[in-house]
Phi, psi and omega in degrees: 000129182275169185294330179287323178293319179297315179299321180297316181296315180301319178295319178298312179300310183299318181293314183292321182273350184053050181286141179255013178225164181274157178223157172228147178274129180262324184205149176231127174228095182066239180267010179255130181239115177269123179235160174233135179268175185291355176263359178096355181280146180247137175212164186244125174253143179244127177272118173242110187066238180259002184248155178250128182235145169296142182307320180292338179286345183264357181286000000 
């Protein structure tokens, strides 16, 4: 994934989820994006259609 594509995905997640902190993508596996926020927490977002969900929200 190039830096422009990564930046676009980060912006999409931040806009949709209305995050008040920054994130960076650590790993991509298909539609699963492992990200770390500026507090050091790691979470997994899953893209379904045009939306991003936390992995736990889909259980």
